[in-house]
C-alpha positions in Angstrom: 23.7 -3.3 25.1 22.5 -3.9 28.5 19.9 -6.7 27.7 22.5 -8.4 25.5 25.2 -8.2 28.3 22.6 -9.9 30.7 21.5 -12.4 28.5 25.2 -13.3 27.8 26.0 -13.7 31.8 22.8 -15.8 32.3 24.0 -18.0 29.6 27.8 -17.8 30.2 28.5 -16.9 26.7 29.8 -14.2 24.9 28.0 -10.9 24.0 29.1 -11.4 20.3 27.8 -14.9 20.2 24.4 -13.6 21.8 24.3 -10.8 18.9 24.8 -12.9 16.1 22.1 -15.9 17.1 19.6 -13.0 17.8 20.4 -11.8 14.3 20.4 -14.9 13.0 23.8 -15.1 11.7 24.7 -18.4 10.2 27.9 -19.2 12.1 26.2 -19.6 15.2 25.5 -23.1 16.2 21.7 -24.0 16.0 21.8 -25.6 19.6 22.9 -22.3 21.1 21.0 -19.7 18.8 17.6 -21.8 20.5 18.9 -21.4 24.1 19.6 -17.7 23.3 16.1 -17.5 21.9 14.5 -18.9 24.8 16.5 -16.9 27.2 15.7 -14.0 25.6 11.6 -14.7 25.2 11.9 -15.8 29.1 13.5 -12.5 30.2 11.4 -10.4 27.8 14.0 -8.8 26.2 13.1 -7.0 23.1 16.1 -6.0 20.7 17.0 -2.0 20.0 15.1 -1.9 16.6 16.9 1.5 15.9 20.4 0.3 16.7 20.0 -2.9 14.9 18.4 -0.7 11.8 21.8 1.3 12.0 24.1 -1.7 12.4 22.2 -3.1 9.5 22.0 -0.2 7.1 17.8 -1.3 7.0 14.9 -0.5 9.0 12.8 -3.9 8.3 9.7 -1.4 7.6 8.1 -0.5 4.3 5.6 2.4 4.5 2.0 2.3 2.7 1.0 6.2 1.9 -2.5 7.0 1.6 -4.5 9.5 2.0 -7.3 10.2 5.1 -10.1 12.6 5.6 -14.1 12.2 5.4 -14.3 13.6 1.8 -11.8 10.6 0.8 -12.8 7.5 3.1 -16.2 8.2 4.1 -17.3 6.5 7.1 -14.7 3.9 6.9 -12.3 2.9 4.5 -12.5 -1.2 4.2 -10.9 -1.1 1.2 -6.9 -0.2 2.4 -7.6 -2.4 5.3 -8.4 -5.6 3.3 -5.4 -5.0 0.9 -3.3 -4.3 4.2 -4.1 -8.0 5.3 -2.5 -9.2 2.4 0.4 -7.0 2.0 1.2 -8.2 5.5 0.6 -11.8 4.5 3.7 -11.7 2.4 6.1 -9.3 4.9 5.5 -11.6 7.6 7.7 -14.1 5.6 10.3 -12.1 6.0 10.0 -10.4 9.5 9.0 -6.9 7.7 6.7 -4.5 9.0 4.0 -2.7 7.4 3.2 1.3 8.4 0.6 3.2 7.4 1.6 6.6 6.2 -1.7 8.8 6.5 -1.4 12.0 4.4 -4.2 14.4 5.5 -6.5 15.3 2.8 -5.3 19.0 3.5 -1.8 18.3 3.3 -0.1 17.9 -0.1 1.1 14.7 -0.6 4.5 15.8 -2.3 5.5 17.7 0.8 4.2 14.8 3.0 6.2 11.9 0.7 9.2 14.4 1.1 9.2 14.5 5.1 8.8 10.6 5.2 11.8 9.9 3.1 13.8 12.5 5.0 13.5 11.0 8.2 14.7 7.6 6.9 12.6 4.9 8.6 11.1 3.2 5.5 12.8 0.7 3.4 10.7 0.7 0.6 7.3 2.4 -0.1 3.9 1.8 -1.7 2.0 5.0 -3.2 -1.8 5.0 -3.7 -4.2 7.6 -5.1 -2.0 8.4 -8.4 -2.4 11.4 -10.0 -2.1 11.7 -13.9 1.1 13.5 -13.4 2.6 12.3 -10.1 5.6 14.3 -8.6 6.1 11.3 -6.0 6.9 9.0 -8.8 9.9 10.9 -10.2 11.0 11.7 -6.5 11.4 8.2 -5.3 12.9 7.3 -8.5 15.5 9.8 -8.2 16.3 8.7 -4.9 16.8 4.9 -6.1 14.2 4.2 -3.0 12.3 0.8 -3.7 8.5 1.6 -4.1 5.4 0.4 -5.9 2.4 2.2 -6.9 -1.2 1.1 -6.5 -2.3 2.8 -9.7 -1.1 3.8 -13.2 0.0 7.4 -14.3 1.7 9.2 -17.3 4.5 10.2 -15.4 6.7 7.0 -15.9 10.0 6.2 -14.3 10.0 2.5 -14.9 8.4 1.8 -11.8 6.5 -1.5 -11.1 2.7 -0.7 -10.4 -0.6 -2.6 -10.3 -4.1 -1.0 -10.7 -7.9 -2.2 -11.7 -9.2 -2.7 -14.7 -11.1 0.5 -15.0 -11.6 0.2 -18.8 -13.3 -3.5 -18.4 -15.8 -1.9 -15.8 -16.5 0.7 -17.9 -16.6 -1.2 -21.1 -18.8 -4.3 -19.3 -21.0 -1.9 -17.3 -22.1 0.1 -20.2 -22.5 -2.9 -22.6 -24.7 -4.5 -19.7 -26.9 -1.6 -19.3 -27.1 -0.9 -23.0 -28.5 -4.9 -23.7 -31.1 -3.9 -21.2 -32.5 -0.8 -23.0 -30.4 1.9 -21.2 -29.3 5.1 -23.9 -28.7 7.6 -20.7 -25.8 5.9 -18.6 -24.2 7.9 -16.0 -20.9 7.6 -14.5 -19.0 8.9 -11.5 -15.8 11.0 -11.6 -13.3 12.1 -9.1 -13.0 16.1 -8.5 -9.4 16.0 -8.7 -6.6 14.8 -11.1 -6.5 11.4 -10.0 -5.4 8.8 -13.0 -8.4 6.3 -12.6 -10.9 8.8 -13.4 -9.2 9.7 -16.8 -8.5 6.2 -17.5 -12.4 5.1 -16.7 -14.0 8.5 -18.5 -12.2 7.5 -21.6 -12.9 4.1 -21.4 -16.4 5.0 -21.0 -16.7 7.2 -24.3 -15.0 4.4 -26.1 -17.9 2.3 -24.9 -20.5 4.4 -25.7 -19.1 4.9 -29.3 -18.9 1.3 -29.4 -22.6 1.2 -29.2 -23.8 4.0 -31.3 -24.3 6.2 -28.4 -23.3 9.9 -28.3 -21.3 11.1 -25.3 -23.4 13.6 -23.0 -21.0 15.5 -20.4 -24.4 16.1 -18.5 -24.1 12.4 -17.7 -20.5 12.5 -15.9 -21.3 13.2 -12.0 -18.1 14.6 -10.1 -18.8 14.1 -6.8 -16.3 12.6 -3.6 -15.7 9.4 -3.3 -18.0 8.6 -0.4 -21.3 7.7 0.8 -22.1 11.8 1.0 -20.9 11.5 -2.4 -23.3 9.1 -3.9 -26.2 10.6 -2.2 -25.4 13.8 -3.8 -25.3 12.2 -7.0 -28.7 10.9 -6.6 -30.0 14.3 -5.3 -29.0 15.9 -8.7 -30.4 12.9 -10.8 -33.7 13.3 -8.8 -33.6 17.3 -9.7 -33.1 16.8 -13.7 -36.1 16.7 -15.9 -37.2 13.2 -16.3 -36.2 13.0 -20.0 -32.9 14.2 -19.3 -31.8 12.2 -16.4 -29.8 9.0 -16.5 -31.4 5.8 -16.5 -28.6 3.9 -15.5 -25.2 4.3 -13.7 -21.7 2.9 -13.3 -20.0 3.5 -9.8 -16.4 2.7 -9.9 -16.2 3.7 -6.2 -16.9 0.7 -3.4 -19.0 2.8 -1.1 -20.6 5.3 -3.4 -23.7 2.9 -3.8 -24.8 2.9 -0.3 -25.4 7.0 -0.5 -26.9 6.6 -4.2 -29.2 3.8 -3.2 -30.5 6.0 0.1 -30.6 9.2 -2.2 -32.7 7.6 -5.0 -34.9 6.1 -2.4 -35.7 9.6 -0.8 -36.5 10.6 -4.2 -39.2 8.0 -4.8 -36.9 6.1 -7.4 -36.2 2.5 -6.4 -32.8 0.7 -7.6 -33.5 -1.9 -9.8 -37.0 -1.3 -10.6 -37.0 2.6 -11.7 -33.3 3.4 -11.8 -30.3 0.7 -13.0 -27.0 0.7 -10.5 -23.7 -1.3 -11.1 -21.4 -0.7 -8.5 -18.2 -2.0 -6.8 -18.4 -5.0 -4.6 -17.8 -4.3 -0.4 -18.9 -5.4 2.9 -21.5 -2.5 3.1 -23.4 -3.5 -0.6 -24.1 -6.6 1.0 -26.8 -5.1 3.0 -28.3 -3.3 0.1 -31.9 -4.0 -1.3 -31.9 -5.2 -3.9 -29.1 -6.8 -4.5 -26.4 -4.7 -5.9 -24.9 -6.1 -9.4 -21.4 -5.2 -9.0 -17.6 -5.5 -9.6 -15.9 -7.7 -7.3 -12.3 -8.7 -6.6 -10.2 -10.1 -3.6 -8.6 -7.1 -1.9 -6.8 -9.6 0.1 -5.0 -11.4 -3.3 -4.5 -7.6 -4.4 -2.5 -6.9 -1.5 -0.5 -10.0 -1.7 0.5 -9.2 -5.6 1.5 -5.6 -4.3 3.9 -6.6 -1.8 5.4 -9.7 -3.8 5.9 -7.0 -6.8 7.7 -4.8 -4.5 9.9 -7.3 -2.8 10.6 -8.2 -6.8 12.3 -4.9 -7.2 14.4 -5.2 -3.8 17.7 -7.1 -3.9 17.6 -8.7 -0.7 14.4 -10.4 -1.9 14.5 -10.6 -5.9 15.5 -13.9 -5.8 12.8 -15.1 -4.0 10.4 -13.0 -6.4 11.7 -13.5 -10.0 8.7 -11.4 -11.3 10.8 -8.5 -12.5 9.1 -5.2 -13.1 5.5 -5.7 -12.3 3.1 -3.2 -14.3 -0.2 -5.1 -14.3 -4.0 -4.4 -14.7 -6.0 -6.6 -12.4 -9.0 -7.6 -13.7 -12.6 -7.7 -11.7 -15.7 -10.1 -12.0 -18.9 -9.2 -12.4 -21.4 -10.3 -9.8 -25.1 -10.5 -10.9 -27.5 -8.9 -8.8 -31.2 -7.3 -9.3 -30.1 -3.8 -9.3 -29.6 -3.2 -12.9 -32.9 -4.0 -14.2 -34.2 -3.0 -17.7 -35.3 0.4 -19.1 -38.6 1.8 -18.2 -40.2 4.5 -20.2 
């Protein structure tokens, strides 16, 4: 209260009026409000957020839970930084702040989330890296905590979610390679129970069947979703007999193509000529030679959609975002490059 008391003395108005002006209450004259705000800025006054949160019953903070560690993010995670930019663009309209909740790859995500909720410093949450069966969804739903999932799950509590069109990536990627004569088409899968892997692999099987190609488990390469994982896949491909290895590959991760390119070059296989690659667009991919054929979307726009869908479920903002419960698969565009050349015997 010392800051408010000093402001009130400087302006010769009551502490209550200063407090209401700083908090945007409608019963304060606009001229008085501007005087208070100007004086607060000149004096460097910063409100006590903890005290304001106690009075308002909210924190003005939304947490974004993501996993960290070299096995998950590799040499740097550009995906989430771009998504964050879109999310905060929306939150800034309402003076909300986004906080990244970094769960170590060595920690149980369920335990981490429970600790975050117990501390109560966020009004709502965005969760990512959804699992096939994700206990976090039930946990947040049972406690009536507003949240949205970046990713689908078989665990369904009626929650809003956005997810990328992994079905379309499998269908279009396989179809494009088949049209170029490829029959042995490899794909990447995660080494955990993430739902995106299940969705993509099932769609991959269906895409093969649609073209009359039998499913071969040897064409699924499990690896970490990072540059090292892409390089490991290339090494395994190079070690296979030439008549048994894939001749083309579809990657769902945006940074693995860098490692895959390097590994193929090390093995004497040139992408686009000796081996076809379709990947995900990223700033890293722009420096690959030959140019990567890739699936692309605006991650910033994805973040905007994510934030607006979350606010649509929160009573204080729902009237401004009358979207209902958003459950949406976000399409990706195929950007043609030179990395997915025709099959060469």
